[in-house]
VMD Tcl script that draws the C-alpha trace (Angstrom):
set ca {
  {24.53 14.32 27.34}
  {23.77 10.43 26.72}
  {22.24 10.57 22.67}
  {19.96 7.82 22.43}
  {20.78 5.89 18.94}
  {17.95 5.48 16.56}
  {17.50 1.66 15.40}
  {15.28 1.58 12.57}
  {13.96 -1.41 11.17}
  {14.30 -2.62 7.39}
  {10.57 -3.12 7.14}
  {9.64 0.43 8.40}
  {12.33 1.72 6.00}
  {10.77 -0.18 3.41}
  {7.28 0.62 3.97}
  {7.97 4.29 3.62}
  {9.94 4.17 0.37}
  {6.74 2.05 -0.96}
  {4.28 5.10 0.69}
  {6.30 7.53 -0.83}
  {6.05 5.61 -4.57}
  {2.73 5.79 -4.23}
  {2.36 9.22 -3.40}
  {4.82 10.36 -6.00}
  {2.89 7.94 -8.92}
  {-0.05 10.06 -8.14}
  {1.75 13.36 -8.34}
  {0.56 14.33 -4.63}
  {2.44 16.59 -2.23}
  {3.33 15.50 1.35}
  {0.86 18.04 2.55}
  {-2.25 16.73 0.75}
  {-1.72 12.97 1.53}
  {-0.95 14.02 5.13}
  {-4.15 15.92 5.43}
  {-6.18 13.06 3.77}
  {-5.09 11.00 6.24}
  {-5.04 13.16 9.10}
  {-1.32 13.39 10.23}
  {1.17 15.92 10.65}
  {3.08 16.20 7.27}
  {6.29 15.95 9.03}
  {5.42 12.40 10.60}
  {4.51 11.36 6.92}
  {8.04 12.73 5.81}
  {9.35 11.02 8.51}
  {7.86 7.76 7.88}
  {8.67 7.85 4.15}
  {12.21 8.45 4.89}
  {12.13 5.84 7.61}
  {13.15 8.28 9.84}
  {11.05 7.59 12.70}
  {11.37 6.04 16.05}
  {8.51 4.75 17.03}
  {6.38 2.00 14.59}
  {3.60 3.23 12.81}
  {0.07 2.66 14.05}
  {-2.66 0.17 13.14}
  {-4.94 3.30 12.52}
  {-2.42 5.06 10.71}
  {-2.02 1.86 8.40}
  {-5.58 1.61 7.55}
  {-5.54 5.46 6.71}
  {-3.00 4.83 4.26}
  {-4.82 1.64 3.28}
  {-8.13 3.61 2.59}
  {-6.34 6.66 1.12}
  {-4.56 4.53 -1.64}
  {-7.29 1.92 -1.96}
  {-4.75 -0.76 -1.14}
  {-5.28 -3.54 1.56}
  {-3.35 -3.19 4.98}
  {-2.28 -6.83 4.38}
  {-0.72 -5.56 0.75}
  {0.99 -2.68 2.56}
  {2.30 -5.27 5.01}
  {3.52 -7.52 2.47}
  {5.43 -4.58 0.35}
  {7.44 -3.99 3.85}
  {8.22 -7.72 4.51}
  {6.26 -7.95 7.65}
  {4.17 -10.85 6.75}
  {5.21 -13.28 4.20}
  {4.10 -13.80 1.13}
  {4.23 -17.39 -0.34}
  {4.89 -18.76 -3.81}
  {1.34 -20.74 -3.69}
  {-0.40 -17.22 -2.60}
  {-2.15 -15.90 -5.32}
  {-1.73 -12.05 -5.58}
  {-4.73 -9.61 -5.85}
  {-4.86 -8.35 -8.92}
  {-3.58 -4.96 -7.82}
  {-0.40 -6.32 -6.52}
  {-0.23 -8.51 -9.46}
  {-0.45 -5.69 -12.37}
  {1.89 -3.42 -10.15}
  {4.81 -5.95 -9.82}
  {4.30 -7.90 -13.54}
  {3.92 -4.31 -15.58}
  {5.26 -1.66 -13.05}
  {1.94 0.10 -13.56}
  {0.48 3.45 -12.32}
  {-1.93 3.37 -9.12}
  {-4.44 5.10 -11.80}
  {-3.52 2.47 -14.75}
  {-3.83 -0.09 -11.98}
  {-7.36 1.05 -10.59}
  {-8.39 1.24 -14.37}
  {-7.79 -2.44 -15.14}
  {-9.86 -3.14 -12.43}
  {-12.62 -1.09 -13.39}
  {-12.53 -2.92 -16.61}
  {-12.10 -6.40 -14.76}
  {-15.43 -5.43 -13.03}
  {-17.22 -4.81 -16.08}
  {-15.72 -8.10 -17.68}
  {-17.62 -10.17 -14.59}
  {-20.49 -8.16 -14.95}
  {-20.85 -9.02 -18.73}
  {-20.43 -12.79 -18.01}
  {-22.07 -13.23 -14.90}
  {-19.31 -14.49 -12.34}
  {-18.61 -12.61 -9.14}
  {-15.73 -12.76 -6.95}
  {-17.98 -15.42 -4.36}
  {-18.92 -17.76 -7.55}
  {-15.25 -17.66 -8.46}
  {-14.17 -18.55 -4.69}
  {-16.77 -21.45 -4.43}
  {-15.56 -22.75 -7.64}
  {-11.94 -23.34 -5.95}
}
mol new
graphics top color blue
foreach p $ca { graphics top sphere $p radius 0.5 }
foreach p [lrange $ca 0 end-1] q [lrange $ca 1 end] { graphics top cylinder $p $q radius 0.2 }
display resetview
């Protein structure tokens, strides 16, 4: 019997580790995340360990993105699928995670605080972009 050798990309493995970190930070089980994302727990376990022969579908990435409240582009950057250039300014959540190693909940709290400050001082994200 000829056994097919697994070839697992570095990026898939890195994405899996990142997804596992997010899940553990929130104290969630594989089963609960899988149920919320409408995927099989065994499939999520394989993704998290990088032990999957197939790539992850865009649909599945979008489900993780919505569940964790992280843009798909950020998931792809974390995994190394797309380059992040030094001239690119990170979004607040990625900055806080990288700079302070904050938990998911702490980042959400900081984003809420930022929204309050923006409302108080009347500058919207659209206004800031137009000022650039």
